[in-house]
PyMOL Python script that loads the backbone (N, CA, C, O; Angstrom):
from pymol import cmd

cmd.read_pdbstr("""\
ATOM      1  N   MET A   1      -3.043  33.638 -87.386  1.00  0.00           N
ATOM      2  CA  MET A   1      -4.396  33.543 -87.882  1.00  0.00           C
ATOM      3  C   MET A   1      -4.389  32.688 -89.157  1.00  0.00           C
ATOM      4  O   MET A   1      -3.554  32.865 -90.044  1.00  0.00           O
ATOM      5  N   SER A   2      -5.324  31.779 -89.216  1.00  0.00           N
ATOM      6  CA  SER A   2      -5.419  30.871 -90.344  1.00  0.00           C
ATOM      7  C   SER A   2      -6.046  31.569 -91.551  1.00  0.00           C
ATOM      8  O   SER A   2      -7.024  32.306 -91.426  1.00  0.00           O
ATOM      9  N   LYS A   3      -5.459  31.317 -92.715  1.00  0.00           N
ATOM     10  CA  LYS A   3      -6.028  31.861 -93.951  1.00  0.00           C
ATOM     11  C   LYS A   3      -6.432  30.693 -94.826  1.00  0.00           C
ATOM     12  O   LYS A   3      -5.590  29.887 -95.222  1.00  0.00           O
ATOM     13  N   LYS A   4      -7.697  30.603 -95.126  1.00  0.00           N
ATOM     14  CA  LYS A   4      -8.212  29.504 -95.927  1.00  0.00           C
ATOM     15  C   LYS A   4      -8.018  29.808 -97.408  1.00  0.00           C
ATOM     16  O   LYS A   4      -8.211  30.938 -97.855  1.00  0.00           O
ATOM     17  N   VAL A   5      -7.637  28.791 -98.150  1.00  0.00           N
ATOM     18  CA  VAL A   5      -7.471  28.936 -99.586  1.00  0.00           C
ATOM     19  C   VAL A   5      -8.833  29.154-100.222  1.00  0.00           C
ATOM     20  O   VAL A   5      -8.998  30.011-101.090  1.00  0.00           O
ATOM     21  N   ILE A   6      -9.800  28.373 -99.781  1.00  0.00           N
ATOM     22  CA  ILE A   6     -11.169  28.500-100.268  1.00  0.00           C
ATOM     23  C   ILE A   6     -12.051  28.792 -99.061  1.00  0.00           C
ATOM     24  O   ILE A   6     -12.043  28.039 -98.087  1.00  0.00           O
ATOM     25  N   LYS A   7     -12.797  29.864 -99.121  1.00  0.00           N
ATOM     26  CA  LYS A   7     -13.582  30.276 -97.965  1.00  0.00           C
ATOM     27  C   LYS A   7     -14.840  29.453 -97.757  1.00  0.00           C
ATOM     28  O   LYS A   7     -15.302  29.312 -96.624  1.00  0.00           O
ATOM     29  N   SER A   8     -15.404  28.907 -98.826  1.00  0.00           N
ATOM     30  CA  SER A   8     -16.647  28.149 -98.662  1.00  0.00           C
ATOM     31  C   SER A   8     -16.352  26.702 -98.270  1.00  0.00           C
ATOM     32  O   SER A   8     -15.449  26.065 -98.814  1.00  0.00           O
ATOM     33  N   ALA A   9     -17.126  26.203 -97.323  1.00  0.00           N
ATOM     34  CA  ALA A   9     -16.970  24.821 -96.878  1.00  0.00           C
ATOM     35  C   ALA A   9     -17.273  23.854 -98.023  1.00  0.00           C
ATOM     36  O   ALA A   9     -16.669  22.784 -98.103  1.00  0.00           O
ATOM     37  N   VAL A  10     -18.189  24.215 -98.893  1.00  0.00           N
ATOM     38  CA  VAL A  10     -18.537  23.364-100.031  1.00  0.00           C
ATOM     39  C   VAL A  10     -17.308  23.127-100.910  1.00  0.00           C
ATOM     40  O   VAL A  10     -17.044  21.992-101.307  1.00  0.00           O
ATOM     41  N   GLY A  11     -16.570  24.165-101.211  1.00  0.00           N
ATOM     42  CA  GLY A  11     -15.368  24.043-102.038  1.00  0.00           C
ATOM     43  C   GLY A  11     -14.282  23.239-101.354  1.00  0.00           C
ATOM     44  O   GLY A  11     -13.649  22.392-101.983  1.00  0.00           O
ATOM     45  N   ARG A  12     -14.056  23.494-100.068  1.00  0.00           N
ATOM     46  CA  ARG A  12     -13.037  22.742 -99.327  1.00  0.00           C
ATOM     47  C   ARG A  12     -13.397  21.269 -99.259  1.00  0.00           C
ATOM     48  O   ARG A  12     -12.532  20.406 -99.413  1.00  0.00           O
ATOM     49  N   ASN A  13     -14.664  20.979 -99.031  1.00  0.00           N
ATOM     50  CA  ASN A  13     -15.100  19.584 -98.953  1.00  0.00           C
ATOM     51  C   ASN A  13     -14.990  18.885-100.296  1.00  0.00           C
ATOM     52  O   ASN A  13     -14.696  17.691-100.348  1.00  0.00           O
ATOM     53  N   ARG A  14     -15.222  19.608-101.378  1.00  0.00           N
ATOM     54  CA  ARG A  14     -15.098  19.001-102.709  1.00  0.00           C
ATOM     55  C   ARG A  14     -13.647  18.583-102.971  1.00  0.00           C
ATOM     56  O   ARG A  14     -13.394  17.489-103.476  1.00  0.00           O
ATOM     57  N   ILE A  15     -12.710  19.450-102.629  1.00  0.00           N
ATOM     58  CA  ILE A  15     -11.296  19.115-102.794  1.00  0.00           C
ATOM     59  C   ILE A  15     -10.947  17.911-101.915  1.00  0.00           C
ATOM     60  O   ILE A  15     -10.261  16.991-102.361  1.00  0.00           O
ATOM     61  N   ARG A  16     -11.417  17.919-100.675  1.00  0.00           N
ATOM     62  CA  ARG A  16     -11.146  16.811 -99.758  1.00  0.00           C
ATOM     63  C   ARG A  16     -11.692  15.504-100.314  1.00  0.00           C
ATOM     64  O   ARG A  16     -11.004  14.484-100.268  1.00  0.00           O
ATOM     65  N   ARG A  17     -12.904  15.513-100.835  1.00  0.00           N
ATOM     66  CA  ARG A  17     -13.502  14.294-101.396  1.00  0.00           C
ATOM     67  C   ARG A  17     -12.729  13.791-102.612  1.00  0.00           C
ATOM     68  O   ARG A  17     -12.583  12.583-102.795  1.00  0.00           O
ATOM     69  N   ARG A  18     -12.239  14.695-103.437  1.00  0.00           N
ATOM     70  CA  ARG A  18     -11.469  14.298-104.619  1.00  0.00           C
ATOM     71  C   ARG A  18     -10.157  13.633-104.214  1.00  0.00           C
ATOM     72  O   ARG A  18      -9.752  12.639-104.817  1.00  0.00           O
ATOM     73  N   ILE A  19      -9.496  14.171-103.202  1.00  0.00           N
ATOM     74  CA  ILE A  19      -8.235  13.587-102.731  1.00  0.00           C
ATOM     75  C   ILE A  19      -8.497  12.252-102.038  1.00  0.00           C
ATOM     76  O   ILE A  19      -7.737  11.303-102.226  1.00  0.00           O
ATOM     77  N   TYR A  20      -9.560  12.166-101.240  1.00  0.00           N
ATOM     78  CA  TYR A  20      -9.917  10.897-100.592  1.00  0.00           C
ATOM     79  C   TYR A  20     -10.201   9.822-101.632  1.00  0.00           C
ATOM     80  O   TYR A  20      -9.785   8.676-101.467  1.00  0.00           O
ATOM     81  N   GLU A  21     -10.899  10.178-102.694  1.00  0.00           N
ATOM     82  CA  GLU A  21     -11.221   9.209-103.744  1.00  0.00           C
ATOM     83  C   GLU A  21      -9.946   8.717-104.424  1.00  0.00           C
ATOM     84  O   GLU A  21      -9.804   7.524-104.695  1.00  0.00           O
ATOM     85  N   TYR A  22      -9.030   9.623-104.694  1.00  0.00           N
ATOM     86  CA  TYR A  22      -7.745   9.222-105.275  1.00  0.00           C
ATOM     87  C   TYR A  22      -7.055   8.217-104.358  1.00  0.00           C
ATOM     88  O   TYR A  22      -6.591   7.171-104.812  1.00  0.00           O
ATOM     89  N   MET A  23      -6.990   8.535-103.065  1.00  0.00           N
ATOM     90  CA  MET A  23      -6.304   7.660-102.117  1.00  0.00           C
ATOM     91  C   MET A  23      -7.008   6.307-102.000  1.00  0.00           C
ATOM     92  O   MET A  23      -6.343   5.279-101.873  1.00  0.00           O
ATOM     93  N   ARG A  24      -8.323   6.291-102.040  1.00  0.00           N
ATOM     94  CA  ARG A  24      -9.064   5.038-101.947  1.00  0.00           C
ATOM     95  C   ARG A  24      -8.719   4.118-103.115  1.00  0.00           C
ATOM     96  O   ARG A  24      -8.514   2.919-102.929  1.00  0.00           O
ATOM     97  N   ILE A  25      -8.656   4.678-104.303  1.00  0.00           N
ATOM     98  CA  ILE A  25      -8.366   3.894-105.501  1.00  0.00           C
ATOM     99  C   ILE A  25      -6.918   3.403-105.516  1.00  0.00           C
ATOM    100  O   ILE A  25      -6.650   2.278-105.937  1.00  0.00           O
ATOM    101  N   HIS A  26      -5.994   4.233-105.063  1.00  0.00           N
ATOM    102  CA  HIS A  26      -4.567   3.914-105.159  1.00  0.00           C
ATOM    103  C   HIS A  26      -3.986   3.305-103.886  1.00  0.00           C
ATOM    104  O   HIS A  26      -2.778   3.077-103.824  1.00  0.00           O
ATOM    105  N   LEU A  27      -4.789   3.040-102.890  1.00  0.00           N
ATOM    106  CA  LEU A  27      -4.310   2.478-101.633  1.00  0.00           C
ATOM    107  C   LEU A  27      -3.527   1.181-101.807  1.00  0.00           C
ATOM    108  O   LEU A  27      -2.509   1.011-101.136  1.00  0.00           O
ATOM    109  N   PRO A  28      -3.948   0.255-102.671  1.00  0.00           N
ATOM    110  CA  PRO A  28      -3.175  -0.992-102.830  1.00  0.00           C
ATOM    111  C   PRO A  28      -1.764  -0.781-103.397  1.00  0.00           C
ATOM    112  O   PRO A  28      -0.925  -1.675-103.280  1.00  0.00           O
ATOM    113  N   GLN A  29      -1.487   0.356-103.997  1.00  0.00           N
ATOM    114  CA  GLN A  29      -0.178   0.598-104.605  1.00  0.00           C
ATOM    115  C   GLN A  29       0.828   1.198-103.623  1.00  0.00           C
ATOM    116  O   GLN A  29       1.987   1.406-103.983  1.00  0.00           O
ATOM    117  N   LEU A  30       0.409   1.476-102.403  1.00  0.00           N
ATOM    118  CA  LEU A  30       1.342   2.005-101.404  1.00  0.00           C
ATOM    119  C   LEU A  30       2.234   0.881-100.904  1.00  0.00           C
ATOM    120  O   LEU A  30       1.794  -0.262-100.779  1.00  0.00           O
ATOM    121  N   ASN A  31       3.492   1.209-100.617  1.00  0.00           N
ATOM    122  CA  ASN A  31       4.471   0.220-100.190  1.00  0.00           C
ATOM    123  C   ASN A  31       4.181  -0.356 -98.811  1.00  0.00           C
ATOM    124  O   ASN A  31       4.485  -1.521 -98.553  1.00  0.00           O
ATOM    125  N   ASP A  32       3.602   0.437 -97.927  1.00  0.00           N
ATOM    126  CA  ASP A  32       3.421   0.059 -96.533  1.00  0.00           C
ATOM    127  C   ASP A  32       2.243   0.850 -95.983  1.00  0.00           C
ATOM    128  O   ASP A  32       1.472   1.426 -96.751  1.00  0.00           O
ATOM    129  N   VAL A  33       2.098   0.885 -94.672  1.00  0.00           N
ATOM    130  CA  VAL A  33       1.043   1.665 -94.022  1.00  0.00           C
ATOM    131  C   VAL A  33       1.625   3.022 -93.646  1.00  0.00           C
ATOM    132  O   VAL A  33       2.685   3.094 -93.024  1.00  0.00           O
ATOM    133  N   TYR A  34       0.935   4.101 -94.023  1.00  0.00           N
ATOM    134  CA  TYR A  34       1.423   5.451 -93.783  1.00  0.00           C
ATOM    135  C   TYR A  34       0.302   6.351 -93.286  1.00  0.00           C
ATOM    136  O   TYR A  34      -0.874   6.116 -93.566  1.00  0.00           O
ATOM    137  N   ASP A  35       0.681   7.376 -92.550  1.00  0.00           N
ATOM    138  CA  ASP A  35      -0.207   8.498 -92.258  1.00  0.00           C
ATOM    139  C   ASP A  35       0.169   9.575 -93.263  1.00  0.00           C
ATOM    140  O   ASP A  35       1.310  10.038 -93.278  1.00  0.00           O
ATOM    141  N   ILE A  36      -0.770   9.974 -94.095  1.00  0.00           N
ATOM    142  CA  ILE A  36      -0.483  10.932 -95.164  1.00  0.00           C
ATOM    143  C   ILE A  36      -1.279  12.199 -94.926  1.00  0.00           C
ATOM    144  O   ILE A  36      -2.488  12.146 -94.697  1.00  0.00           O
ATOM    145  N   VAL A  37      -0.604  13.337 -94.979  1.00  0.00           N
ATOM    146  CA  VAL A  37      -1.245  14.641 -94.856  1.00  0.00           C
ATOM    147  C   VAL A  37      -1.069  15.370 -96.176  1.00  0.00           C
ATOM    148  O   VAL A  37       0.052  15.512 -96.665  1.00  0.00           O
ATOM    149  N   VAL A  38      -2.163  15.828 -96.753  1.00  0.00           N
ATOM    150  CA  VAL A  38      -2.114  16.576 -98.003  1.00  0.00           C
ATOM    151  C   VAL A  38      -2.549  18.001 -97.692  1.00  0.00           C
ATOM    152  O   VAL A  38      -3.665  18.230 -97.226  1.00  0.00           O
ATOM    153  N   ILE A  39      -1.669  18.948 -97.951  1.00  0.00           N
ATOM    154  CA  ILE A  39      -1.971  20.364 -97.728  1.00  0.00           C
ATOM    155  C   ILE A  39      -2.035  21.040 -99.090  1.00  0.00           C
ATOM    156  O   ILE A  39      -1.072  21.016 -99.856  1.00  0.00           O
ATOM    157  N   THR A  40      -3.168  21.636 -99.377  1.00  0.00           N
ATOM    158  CA  THR A  40      -3.324  22.315-100.661  1.00  0.00           C
ATOM    159  C   THR A  40      -3.179  23.818-100.458  1.00  0.00           C
ATOM    160  O   THR A  40      -3.649  24.375 -99.467  1.00  0.00           O
ATOM    161  N   THR A  41      -2.530  24.450-101.402  1.00  0.00           N
ATOM    162  CA  THR A  41      -2.349  25.904-101.323  1.00  0.00           C
ATOM    163  C   THR A  41      -2.930  26.597-102.543  1.00  0.00           C
ATOM    164  O   THR A  41      -2.714  27.791-102.753  1.00  0.00           O
ATOM    165  N   SER A  42      -3.667  25.846-103.343  1.00  0.00           N
ATOM    166  CA  SER A  42      -4.226  26.418-104.558  1.00  0.00           C
ATOM    167  C   SER A  42      -5.712  26.106-104.646  1.00  0.00           C
ATOM    168  O   SER A  42      -6.128  24.963-104.451  1.00  0.00           O
ATOM    169  N   SER A  43      -6.497  27.111-104.937  1.00  0.00           N
ATOM    170  CA  SER A  43      -7.930  26.906-105.094  1.00  0.00           C
ATOM    171  C   SER A  43      -8.265  26.310-106.453  1.00  0.00           C
ATOM    172  O   SER A  43      -9.423  25.982-106.713  1.00  0.00           O
ATOM    173  N   GLU A  44      -7.277  26.166-107.317  1.00  0.00           N
ATOM    174  CA  GLU A  44      -7.505  25.618-108.655  1.00  0.00           C
ATOM    175  C   GLU A  44      -7.827  24.126-108.633  1.00  0.00           C
ATOM    176  O   GLU A  44      -8.264  23.582-109.648  1.00  0.00           O
ATOM    177  N   LEU A  45      -7.623  23.453-107.504  1.00  0.00           N
ATOM    178  CA  LEU A  45      -7.899  22.021-107.435  1.00  0.00           C
ATOM    179  C   LEU A  45      -9.378  21.705-107.615  1.00  0.00           C
ATOM    180  O   LEU A  45      -9.730  20.580-107.971  1.00  0.00           O
ATOM    181  N   ILE A  46     -10.233  22.666-107.377  1.00  0.00           N
ATOM    182  CA  ILE A  46     -11.665  22.435-107.572  1.00  0.00           C
ATOM    183  C   ILE A  46     -11.956  22.156-109.042  1.00  0.00           C
ATOM    184  O   ILE A  46     -12.767  21.284-109.353  1.00  0.00           O
ATOM    185  N   ASN A  47     -11.316  22.874-109.938  1.00  0.00           N
ATOM    186  CA  ASN A  47     -11.600  22.771-111.363  1.00  0.00           C
ATOM    187  C   ASN A  47     -10.597  21.915-112.131  1.00  0.00           C
ATOM    188  O   ASN A  47     -10.753  21.719-113.336  1.00  0.00           O
ATOM    189  N   THR A  48      -9.577  21.405-111.459  1.00  0.00           N
ATOM    190  CA  THR A  48      -8.563  20.584-112.118  1.00  0.00           C
ATOM    191  C   THR A  48      -9.172  19.236-112.502  1.00  0.00           C
ATOM    192  O   THR A  48      -9.808  18.598-111.663  1.00  0.00           O
ATOM    193  N   PRO A  49      -8.996  18.788-113.742  1.00  0.00           N
ATOM    194  CA  PRO A  49      -9.514  17.474-114.136  1.00  0.00           C
ATOM    195  C   PRO A  49      -8.899  16.368-113.276  1.00  0.00           C
ATOM    196  O   PRO A  49      -7.751  16.473-112.844  1.00  0.00           O
ATOM    197  N   TYR A  50      -9.673  15.310-113.032  1.00  0.00           N
ATOM    198  CA  TYR A  50      -9.203  14.234-112.170  1.00  0.00           C
ATOM    199  C   TYR A  50      -7.912  13.608-112.695  1.00  0.00           C
ATOM    200  O   TYR A  50      -7.043  13.243-111.903  1.00  0.00           O
ATOM    201  N   SER A  51      -7.773  13.478-114.001  1.00  0.00           N
ATOM    202  CA  SER A  51      -6.561  12.872-114.557  1.00  0.00           C
ATOM    203  C   SER A  51      -5.325  13.703-114.205  1.00  0.00           C
ATOM    204  O   SER A  51      -4.262  13.149-113.926  1.00  0.00           O
ATOM    205  N   GLU A  52      -5.464  15.011-114.220  1.00  0.00           N
ATOM    206  CA  GLU A  52      -4.338  15.894-113.865  1.00  0.00           C
ATOM    207  C   GLU A  52      -4.053  15.816-112.361  1.00  0.00           C
ATOM    208  O   GLU A  52      -2.894  15.759-111.948  1.00  0.00           O
ATOM    209  N   LEU A  53      -5.105  15.812-111.550  1.00  0.00           N
ATOM    210  CA  LEU A  53      -4.949  15.682-110.102  1.00  0.00           C
ATOM    211  C   LEU A  53      -4.264  14.355-109.771  1.00  0.00           C
ATOM    212  O   LEU A  53      -3.386  14.301-108.910  1.00  0.00           O
ATOM    213  N   SER A  54      -4.667  13.298-110.453  1.00  0.00           N
ATOM    214  CA  SER A  54      -4.077  11.992-110.243  1.00  0.00           C
ATOM    215  C   SER A  54      -2.584  12.003-110.593  1.00  0.00           C
ATOM    216  O   SER A  54      -1.772  11.412-109.881  1.00  0.00           O
ATOM    217  N   GLY A  55      -2.231  12.669-111.677  1.00  0.00           N
ATOM    218  CA  GLY A  55      -0.824  12.786-112.061  1.00  0.00           C
ATOM    219  C   GLY A  55      -0.004  13.522-111.016  1.00  0.00           C
ATOM    220  O   GLY A  55       1.112  13.113-110.693  1.00  0.00           O
ATOM    221  N   TYR A  56      -0.562  14.619-110.482  1.00  0.00           N
ATOM    222  CA  TYR A  56       0.124  15.371-109.418  1.00  0.00           C
ATOM    223  C   TYR A  56       0.360  14.486-108.197  1.00  0.00           C
ATOM    224  O   TYR A  56       1.460  14.437-107.646  1.00  0.00           O
ATOM    225  N   MET A  57      -0.699  13.788-107.790  1.00  0.00           N
ATOM    226  CA  MET A  57      -0.590  12.947-106.601  1.00  0.00           C
ATOM    227  C   MET A  57       0.382  11.792-106.837  1.00  0.00           C
ATOM    228  O   MET A  57       1.163  11.453-105.947  1.00  0.00           O
ATOM    229  N   ASP A  58       0.343  11.186-108.020  1.00  0.00           N
ATOM    230  CA  ASP A  58       1.284  10.114-108.345  1.00  0.00           C
ATOM    231  C   ASP A  58       2.722  10.599-108.195  1.00  0.00           C
ATOM    232  O   ASP A  58       3.549   9.931-107.575  1.00  0.00           O
ATOM    233  N   ASP A  59       3.011  11.759-108.763  1.00  0.00           N
ATOM    234  CA  ASP A  59       4.366  12.317-108.705  1.00  0.00           C
ATOM    235  C   ASP A  59       4.789  12.598-107.265  1.00  0.00           C
ATOM    236  O   ASP A  59       5.909  12.269-106.873  1.00  0.00           O
ATOM    237  N   LEU A  60       3.907  13.199-106.479  1.00  0.00           N
ATOM    238  CA  LEU A  60       4.246  13.530-105.092  1.00  0.00           C
ATOM    239  C   LEU A  60       4.493  12.283-104.249  1.00  0.00           C
ATOM    240  O   LEU A  60       5.454  12.229-103.482  1.00  0.00           O
ATOM    241  N   LEU A  61       3.634  11.291-104.388  1.00  0.00           N
ATOM    242  CA  LEU A  61       3.803  10.076-103.596  1.00  0.00           C
ATOM    243  C   LEU A  61       5.020   9.272-104.051  1.00  0.00           C
ATOM    244  O   LEU A  61       5.678   8.621-103.239  1.00  0.00           O
ATOM    245  N   GLU A  62       5.314   9.320-105.334  1.00  0.00           N
ATOM    246  CA  GLU A  62       6.497   8.629-105.840  1.00  0.00           C
ATOM    247  C   GLU A  62       7.773   9.315-105.336  1.00  0.00           C
ATOM    248  O   GLU A  62       8.729   8.639-104.955  1.00  0.00           O
ATOM    249  N   LYS A  63       7.792  10.647-105.331  1.00  0.00           N
ATOM    250  CA  LYS A  63       8.957  11.391-104.805  1.00  0.00           C
ATOM    251  C   LYS A  63       9.155  11.110-103.321  1.00  0.00           C
ATOM    252  O   LYS A  63      10.286  11.068-102.837  1.00  0.00           O
ATOM    253  N   ALA A  64       8.044  10.915-102.596  1.00  0.00           N
ATOM    254  CA  ALA A  64       8.132  10.622-101.174  1.00  0.00           C
ATOM    255  C   ALA A  64       8.602   9.190-100.911  1.00  0.00           C
ATOM    256  O   ALA A  64       8.964   8.846 -99.787  1.00  0.00           O
ATOM    257  N   GLY A  65       8.594   8.360-101.960  1.00  0.00           N
ATOM    258  CA  GLY A  65       9.073   6.991-101.830  1.00  0.00           C
ATOM    259  C   GLY A  65       8.072   6.030-101.217  1.00  0.00           C
ATOM    260  O   GLY A  65       8.457   4.968-100.727  1.00  0.00           O
ATOM    261  N   ILE A  66       6.783   6.388-101.235  1.00  0.00           N
ATOM    262  CA  ILE A  66       5.781   5.514-100.633  1.00  0.00           C
ATOM    263  C   ILE A  66       4.833   4.904-101.660  1.00  0.00           C
ATOM    264  O   ILE A  66       3.879   4.216-101.299  1.00  0.00           O
ATOM    265  N   TYR A  67       5.097   5.157-102.930  1.00  0.00           N
ATOM    266  CA  TYR A  67       4.177   4.734-103.975  1.00  0.00           C
ATOM    267  C   TYR A  67       4.967   4.302-105.192  1.00  0.00           C
ATOM    268  O   TYR A  67       5.936   4.952-105.584  1.00  0.00           O
ATOM    269  N   LYS A  68       4.551   3.215-105.777  1.00  0.00           N
ATOM    270  CA  LYS A  68       5.195   2.768-107.008  1.00  0.00           C
ATOM    271  C   LYS A  68       4.141   2.622-108.086  1.00  0.00           C
ATOM    272  O   LYS A  68       3.138   1.933-107.896  1.00  0.00           O
ATOM    273  N   ARG A  69       4.367   3.266-109.212  1.00  0.00           N
ATOM    274  CA  ARG A  69       3.433   3.165-110.320  1.00  0.00           C
ATOM    275  C   ARG A  69       3.461   1.754-110.894  1.00  0.00           C
ATOM    276  O   ARG A  69       4.510   1.112-110.950  1.00  0.00           O
ATOM    277  N   LEU A  70       2.315   1.291-111.311  1.00  0.00           N
ATOM    278  CA  LEU A  70       2.240  -0.051-111.902  1.00  0.00           C
ATOM    279  C   LEU A  70       2.513  -0.014-113.375  1.00  0.00           C
ATOM    280  O   LEU A  70       2.492  -1.054-114.033  1.00  0.00           O
TER     281      LEU A  70
END
""", "prot")
cmd.dss("prot")
cmd.show_as("cartoon", "prot")
cmd.util.cbc("prot")
cmd.orient("prot")
């Protein structure tokens, strides 16, 4: 049985839009073409400032070897 981190669709969609926006802005910095899946396990992403979210995503993509910081 699936357990949702955030029960409201509004909250889940807000997190999804924030991650999509990050990816849209940083797409030119990817090394190649990739299929990327982001799984969140924390409801705190709704209230996390964009600069902090961006730092998390930068670190994760850099560790995965698909992103290089400029």
